[in-house]
Structure formats: C-alpha cells, structure tokens
C-alpha positions in Angstrom: 26.7 113.4 -28.1 27.1 110.7 -24.5 24.0 109.7 -23.6 22.2 111.0 -20.3 22.9 108.9 -17.1 19.9 106.4 -15.9 18.5 107.5 -13.1 19.7 105.3 -10.0 18.1 104.0 -7.6 16.7 105.3 -3.9 18.0 103.1 -1.0 15.5 101.1 0.0 15.0 102.9 3.8 13.9 105.8 1.6 11.7 103.9 -1.2 10.0 102.5 1.5 9.8 105.9 3.7 8.1 107.0 0.7 6.2 104.5 0.2 5.0 104.6 3.9 3.9 108.1 3.5 2.0 107.4 0.6 0.4 104.9 2.1 -0.4 106.7 5.3 1.8 103.7 7.5 1.8 104.7 10.4 5.2 103.6 12.5 4.5 101.2 15.7 5.6 103.9 18.3 3.0 106.5 16.7 0.1 106.2 19.1 -2.6 107.1 17.6 -4.9 109.5 19.0 -9.0 108.6 19.0 -11.0 111.4 17.5 -13.4 113.5 20.0 -16.9 111.9 18.7 -15.6 108.4 19.3 -14.4 109.3 22.8 -18.0 110.3 23.8 -19.5 108.0 26.1 -21.8 105.9 24.3 -25.3 107.3 26.2 -24.3 110.9 25.9 -23.4 110.3 22.0 -27.4 108.3 21.5 -28.6 111.6 23.4 -26.9 114.3 21.2 -28.3 112.4 18.0 -31.4 112.1 19.8 -31.9 115.8 20.4 -31.0 116.4 16.8 -27.5 117.9 18.0 -25.4 115.1 16.1 -23.3 116.0 13.0 -23.5 112.9 11.1 -20.9 114.3 8.0 -18.5 114.8 11.0 -19.3 110.9 12.4 -18.9 109.4 9.0 -15.4 110.8 8.4 -13.7 110.2 11.7 -15.2 107.0 11.4 -12.7 106.6 8.1 -10.3 108.3 9.6 -10.2 106.3 12.6 -10.8 102.7 10.5 -7.5 103.4 8.5 -5.1 103.7 11.4 -6.4 101.1 13.9 -7.6 98.7 11.6 -3.8 98.7 10.1 -2.9 98.8 13.4 -4.9 96.2 15.6 -6.4 94.1 12.7 -9.2 93.4 13.8 -11.8 93.7 10.7 -12.0 91.2 8.1 -14.8 92.7 6.2 -16.3 96.0 5.9 -19.5 97.9 4.7 -18.4 99.8 2.0 -18.8 103.9 2.8 -21.5 103.9 0.6 -23.8 102.7 3.6 -23.0 105.2 5.6 -21.8 104.9 9.7 -24.7 103.5 11.8 -24.8 105.9 15.4 -24.0 102.4 16.8 -21.2 100.4 15.2 -21.7 96.6 15.6 -18.8 94.4 14.5 -20.0 90.3 14.1 -17.8 87.0 14.6 -16.3 85.9 11.1 -18.1 82.9 12.4 -21.7 84.1 12.4 -23.3 85.0 8.8 -24.4 88.1 7.6 -26.5 89.0 4.9 -24.4 90.7 2.3 -20.8 90.1 4.0 -18.6 87.2 3.4 -18.2 84.4 6.4 -14.9 83.7 6.4 -14.8 80.9 9.6 -11.4 82.3 10.3 -9.8 80.8 7.3 -7.5 82.2 5.4 -8.2 81.0 1.9 -11.5 80.1 2.6 -15.5 82.2 2.2 -18.8 81.8 1.7 -21.8 84.3 0.8 -24.9 83.7 3.3 -27.8 84.5 1.6 -29.4 85.2 4.9 -28.2 86.7 8.6 -27.7 84.7 11.8 -31.5 84.0 13.9 -29.6 85.9 17.2 -29.1 89.0 15.2 -31.9 88.9 12.7 -34.5 88.8 15.7 -32.8 92.0 16.9 -35.3 94.5 15.5 -32.8 97.3 13.2 -29.8 95.7 14.3 -28.3 94.2 11.0 -28.6 97.7 9.6 -26.3 98.8 12.2 -23.0 96.0 11.2 -20.5 97.6 9.9 -18.3 94.6 9.1 -16.8 91.2 10.4 -14.7 90.6 12.8 -11.4 88.0 13.3 -12.1 84.7 14.8 -9.7 81.9 15.5 -9.7 79.1 12.6 -13.1 77.4 13.1 -13.2 78.5 16.2 -10.5 76.3 17.6 -6.9 77.5 16.0 -4.4 79.3 18.1 -3.6 82.9 17.1 -5.7 85.5 15.2 -3.2 88.0 14.0 -5.2 90.8 16.4 -2.8 93.2 18.7 -4.3 94.2 21.9 -5.3 97.7 21.7 -4.8 98.5 25.5 -1.9 95.6 26.5 -0.4 95.0 22.9 2.3 92.8 25.4 -1.1 90.3 26.8 -2.6 87.7 24.0 -5.8 88.6 23.3 -6.8 85.1 23.4 -10.4 83.2 22.6 -11.5 82.5 19.3 -13.6 85.5 19.6 -10.7 87.6 19.8 -11.7 90.3 17.0 -14.8 90.8 19.0 -12.7 91.8 22.3 -9.6 94.1 19.7 -12.2 95.9 17.9 -14.2 97.4 20.7 -11.3 98.2 22.9 -10.0 99.7 19.3 -12.8 101.3 19.4 -14.0 100.1 16.0 -17.2 99.3 17.1 -19.5 99.5 20.0 -20.9 96.5 20.4 -19.6 93.3 18.8 -21.0 89.6 18.6 -19.3 86.8 18.9 -19.7 83.3 20.3 -18.6 81.6 23.9 -18.4 78.1 23.8 -15.7 77.0 26.7 -15.3 81.3 27.1 -14.5 82.3 23.9 -16.0 85.6 24.5 -15.3 86.0 28.3 -11.4 85.9 27.0 -10.8 88.3 24.6 -13.0 90.7 26.5 -11.1 90.4 30.0 -8.0 90.2 28.6 -8.7 93.4 26.5 -10.1 95.2 29.3 -14.2 95.3 28.2 -16.9 93.7 29.0 -17.9 90.3 27.4 -21.4 88.7 28.0 -22.1 84.9 27.5 -25.8 84.5 27.5 -27.8 81.0 28.5 -27.4 78.3 26.3 -30.4 78.6 23.8 -30.2 76.5 20.2 -32.9 78.5 19.2 -30.3 81.2 18.7 -27.5 79.3 16.6 -28.9 79.2 13.2 -26.3 80.8 11.3 -23.7 80.4 13.6 -21.1 77.8 12.6 -20.9 75.2 15.5 -18.2 73.9 17.3 -20.1 72.4 20.2 -23.7 72.8 19.7 -24.3 71.8 23.6 -22.1 74.5 24.4 -22.4 76.7 21.7 -24.0 80.1 23.3 -24.4 84.1 21.7 -21.7 86.6 23.2 -21.7 90.2 23.7 -18.3 92.4 23.9 -18.8 95.7 25.1 -16.3 98.8 26.3 -17.9 98.7 29.9 -20.8 97.4 31.4 -22.6 101.0 31.7 -22.5 100.7 28.0 -23.7 96.8 27.8 -26.7 97.8 30.0 -27.3 100.5 27.8 -27.4 98.7 24.3 -29.5 96.2 26.4 -32.0 98.6 26.7 -31.6 100.4 23.0 -31.2 97.7 21.0 -33.7 95.6 22.3 -31.3 92.9 23.3 -33.6 91.3 25.9 -35.8 90.0 23.2 -33.1 87.1 22.8 -34.2 85.7 26.2 -36.2 82.9 25.4 -38.2 83.6 28.8 -39.4 86.8 30.2 -35.7 87.4 32.2 -35.5 87.8 36.0 -36.1 91.2 37.4 -32.8 93.2 39.1 -32.8 93.2 43.1 -31.8 96.1 44.7 -29.7 93.7 46.7 -28.1 90.4 45.8 -26.9 87.4 47.6 -23.6 86.2 46.0 -22.2 83.0 46.5 -17.7 82.9 46.3 -17.2 79.2 45.4 -14.5 78.1 47.6 -13.5 75.6 45.4 -10.8 78.2 43.6 -9.2 78.1 46.9 -7.8 74.8 46.0 -4.1 75.4 44.8 -5.0 76.0 41.5 -5.2 79.4 41.2 -3.0 82.4 40.9 -2.1 84.4 44.4 -3.6 88.0 42.1 -6.5 86.4 40.8 -7.6 85.6 44.1 -6.5 89.1 45.6 -8.8 90.3 42.4 -11.5 87.7 43.8 -11.7 89.3 47.3 -11.0 92.8 45.8 -14.4 92.3 43.8 -16.0 90.7 46.9 -15.3 93.4 49.5 -16.6 96.3 46.5 -19.8 94.4 45.8 -19.8 93.7 50.1 -19.1 97.6 50.4 -22.3 98.3 47.9 -24.9 96.7 50.0 -24.7 93.2 48.8 -24.4 90.2 50.7 -21.3 87.7 50.2 -21.3 84.0 51.0 -19.0 80.8 50.4 -20.0 78.0 49.2 -19.0 74.9 47.0 -20.2 74.8 42.9 -20.4 70.6 43.7 -18.8 67.9 42.1 -21.1 67.7 39.6 -19.9 71.0 38.0 -16.9 71.5 39.7 -15.1 68.6 38.2 -16.7 68.4 34.6 -14.5 71.3 33.9 -12.5 69.3 31.6 -14.9 66.9 30.5 -16.4 70.0 29.3 -12.9 70.3 27.0 -13.3 67.1 26.0 -16.9 66.8 24.7 -16.2 70.8 23.0 -12.7 68.7 21.6 -15.1 66.0 20.5 -17.7 67.8 18.8 -14.8 69.1 16.6 -13.7 66.2 15.4 -17.3 64.7 14.2 -18.0 68.0 12.7 -14.5 67.9 10.9 -15.6 64.3 9.5 -18.7 66.8 7.7 -16.9 70.0 7.1 -14.1 68.5 5.6 -15.4 67.5 2.7 -16.7 71.4 2.0 -14.1 73.4 3.4 -11.2 71.8 1.6 -8.6 74.3 2.4 -5.1 73.7 4.6 -5.5 74.3 8.2 -3.7 75.5 10.6 -1.3 73.1 12.4 -2.5 73.8 16.3 -6.3 73.4 14.5 -5.5 70.0 13.6 -3.7 69.5 17.0 -7.1 70.4 18.9 -9.0 68.1 16.4 -6.6 65.2 17.3 -7.4 65.8 20.7 -11.1 65.0 19.9 -10.0 62.0 18.1 -9.0 60.2 21.0 -12.3 60.9 23.2 -13.8 57.5 22.9 -17.8 56.7 22.2 -17.9 55.5 25.8 -16.8 58.9 27.3 -18.5 60.9 25.3 -21.9 59.1 25.7 -21.0 59.4 29.8 -20.3 63.2 29.5 -23.3 64.0 27.7 -25.3 61.9 30.0 -23.8 63.9 32.9 -24.3 67.1 31.3 -28.0 65.9 30.8 -28.2 65.6 34.9 -26.1 68.5 35.5 -28.2 71.2 33.9 -31.6 69.3 35.1 -30.1 70.7 38.7 -30.0 74.5 37.3 -33.3 74.9 38.5 -32.1 74.4 41.7 -28.4 75.1 41.7 -28.7 78.9 43.1 -31.9 78.0 45.3 -34.7 80.5 45.9 -32.4 83.7 47.3 -29.3 82.7 45.3 -28.7 85.7 42.5 -25.3 84.7 41.3 -21.6 83.2 41.8 -18.3 85.3 41.7 -15.2 83.4 40.5 -12.0 84.3 39.0 -11.8 84.9 35.4 -8.9 82.3 35.6 -6.9 80.9 37.8 -4.0 82.8 36.0 -3.0 86.2 34.7 -3.7 86.6 31.1 0.1 85.2 29.0 2.0 87.6 28.2 3.9 87.3 24.8 7.0 89.0 25.8 7.8 86.2 28.3 6.1 83.3 27.1 4.9 81.5 23.5 1.2 80.6 23.0 0.5 76.8 23.7 0.9 74.4 20.9 -3.3 73.9 20.6 -6.2 75.7 22.6 -8.2 72.5 24.0 -6.2 71.2 26.7 -5.5 67.1 27.1 -6.0 65.1 30.1 -2.4 63.9 31.5 -1.0 67.2 30.2 1.7 69.3 32.4 -0.8 72.6 33.7 -3.8 70.3 33.0 -5.8 72.0 36.3 -4.7 75.6 35.4 -5.5 75.3 31.2 -9.4 74.2 31.8 -10.1 77.3 34.1 -12.8 78.7 35.5 -15.0 79.8 32.5 -16.1 76.1 31.3 -18.5 76.2 34.5 -20.7 78.1 32.4 -20.4 76.2 29.6 -20.8 73.0 31.0 -24.6 74.4 33.0 -25.6 75.6 29.9 -25.2 79.3 32.2 -24.8 82.8 31.6 -21.5 84.8 32.4 -20.0 87.6 32.3 -16.2 89.0 32.3 -15.3 92.1 34.0 -12.3 93.7 34.3 -10.9 95.0 37.7 -7.5 96.0 38.4 -4.1 95.8 36.4 -1.4 93.4 37.2 1.3 95.3 39.9 3.6 92.1 37.7 3.0 93.0 34.2 0.1 95.6 33.9 -2.1 93.0 32.6 -5.4 93.1 33.0 -7.1 91.4 35.7 -10.8 89.9 35.9 -13.8 88.4 37.2 -16.7 86.4 35.7 -20.2 86.2 37.6 -22.3 83.5 36.9 -26.3 83.2 37.3 -29.3 81.1 36.6 -30.7 80.8 33.5 -32.2 83.9 32.0 -30.5 86.0 34.1 -28.2 88.2 32.2 -30.3 91.3 32.6 -28.9 90.9 36.4 -25.4 90.5 35.7 -24.8 93.1 33.4 -26.4 95.5 36.4 -24.0 93.7 39.2 -20.7 94.1 36.3 -21.9 97.7 36.3 -21.8 98.1 39.9 -18.2 96.6 40.7 -17.3 99.5 37.8 -18.3 102.0 39.4 -17.4 101.0 43.1 -13.9 100.1 41.6 -13.5 102.7 38.9 -11.0 101.0 36.7 -8.2 103.4 35.5 -9.0 105.4 32.3 -7.7 103.0 29.4 -6.0 104.3 25.5 -5.2 102.7 22.4 -1.4 102.0 22.7 
C-alpha cells in the first residue's frame, strides 16, 4: 500500500497572509477609522457621562478595539493597565521616564526596567489622576537618544521628534486624551507641534520633579500634551492641574499685550516659519490683543546654545552615576550625546550656571508690568521630513558643527529662564504638508494665560480637521 503523500508547505506569501489575518494585522495602506465615542469632543464626552447618558461598556469595547489597531500602527505605548482595571473616562498616558506605581519604568531603554513603589509627585499631587492612567508611553533612550520607533499619526512622513515622543503620538493617535511628559529643551513642545497637537511646558519647579528621571535638573519641567488647546483648558479645570502651580497663578485678562521678538528675524528663520508667526500675530491682533516688537536680550537669546551645553554636561555627569545601575547597552546616538557633555569644561559649566542664575533673577522684571507673553516660531525650520533626510546623529548640537544656529533653535529660551511655554500648530506647510506652529512663552505661573492664548489662536485660525493616516 502506497504511503500517503506528505503535505506540502504553503508558499510564504500564503502562510504570512494567514498569519496576519489570524493576528488581526492591518496592512499599512488600510486607513483606520476612529470609533464614534473616541471621536466625540472631550467636553461632550464628559457631559454625557455626568448626565448619566454614557455607555461604559461600549466605551471600554471601543477602546480595546482601537488600542489593538492604533498601538500596532503607531507604536506609542510601552506598557498598559490590564483590561480588568476598567477604561477611565479621561485616559492619561505617562512618559516612560516618569514613575507610576504598578507600571514598569523602562527609561526608553530596550533591555531595562524597574518597578516603582510610588508615583511621581506631579502625578500623585493630582486628585484621582493615578486611577486614570491607562499606561506608559514611549520615551527616547534616557531622554537623549535619537529615534523612538513611533509613527506620527497624522503626518507619517514627519519625524515626531523630542524625548516625549510617545506623549505627542499617543494623543494624536487617540490612545489617550492627555499625556504627561517632560520638557527640558523642547521635549514636549516638539512632538506636540510635529504631531499637530498642543504641548505645554510648565514653569520649572524642582518640587514637582521627584519620581522623574533627571536629565538637566535646572531645566527639567513637567509637560502636558492634549489634542487641542480647548481640550487642555477643559482638562486643566477638570483634573485640577492648577494644583501643580507653586503659586496661585495669574488671572486671565480679557485683552493681552504680547511681545514678538525681532531676534527671530536675524536670518536663521525659514520664510515659512516667519509667515506662520505673522499669521498668528494677525489672528491675535484681530482678536483684540496688542502686539509689539521687542528684543529678548543677549542675556537670554545668546544663551540658547549654552542651554544645550548645560544639558549635555549634566547628562554626562548623570551618566557617571547611573552607569553603575543601568548596565544595559545604549544606542550610539545616546553615547554621542554624552560625548558632547564630556567636552564641556568645569569652567564653562560653572559660567553657564552662574549666567542661568542671573537670568532667572531677572524674570521678575523681564515681562514688565504689562507684558503678558512672547510669541515666537516653534523652531527656525519646518519639522524634518523623513522622505528627504535622515535624523541627526545626536540630539545635542555641538558648537562649531554645521547649521548650529538653526539646530539650537528657539525652545531653549523658556528652558534656560525656567519659564512656561505652549506649542500650538497653526497651519500646514505648502511644501510638504508638515504642521507649522508657534510657541507662546510667559512669566512664571502663567500657564492658564498661555492655554487661553493658544485656545484663542486655534479658534481664530480654525486648523484643518486631521485624521490618523
């Protein structure tokens, strides 16, 4: 009796197609549709819930369905609460360099994690916020590595940028409503702006930094990303984020006086970014606010490069401590950033710290009695296009390298002075449809004013409706 023929294996395409179908893997050109409850404006969602007209089961089901699609596509979440913990009405994601009790912290490293017993102060100080954390979101390695593995949801050809990459991407992808990150030299403002969302750097406050992995302690600041300024204003009230201010905060005026630094017209800023600045200036003027030209001043403007050098040196000093307990290998880009810091001499380091102290002493008078905020481009150039260039070898520019004046950018202005700042996307580039934005910088404790100004900008300009790609 002849033996039965052995089954022949299928060809790879058929086998992989079967595997993808069983795993629920979508092809890159399959555009996902956001479920209806996730599309609702945040205030409307909460209003329906408060009136008892909200379907918790449907909400949980739609979140699970969307997470399986969006997390695989955009890769913004590193760890997640189990389904048994329920789906909070307001979903908060937390950067993976910020400790959350019950979730591992990986510090952006591929082969490292620790399990904190307590959450970071800035999170635990908010009543009920820890229960609304849905998971941890991506950070670059130790805040200074290049590349995160995330995909920009609205603009996949644009690098999300910044160490708080996952904060911008997770909000843009509809995976959370509010993401907590850290902003050292623009680490929240860049990913927010590049993803078409809104990102707030808070006033530097050492009392809020416990439980957050330090990069540059004098410039580290808590940051938040929301889909729009309207959402951020709503969440500021709903979650009681004002409790994080070290002072009572500043009242919101009916009419603002806003300074527009002429320093940005020194030749380092691309025409499209200046056009964006002019567009926002006109919108605020039409809204009834007074705009006036000013000079930031050398004590702050020329210190933008020093802010990078300070960050690099403090990262290097920190490395000599953490290398004894973080023993996993790091990416070459992380090593190169540390090497920049190793070249900053003790004399240079001391001089920069002294200059920072003097600069911050001037904050009380920097805006005067009647100046509420400054308006600047987010950066000198549009966000990098992944189709036409490659990422820089290191996140930290070194003096003398090509294009240094552009690379140091404008975000260090708030960082060096310890000021709050908010990034607001304003329009799309005519060249490559990249989001182009501005940042609004204010005196210490002026976060509510900055959110209000960002909201006014978005109401006036009515940015185009964006959908995940």
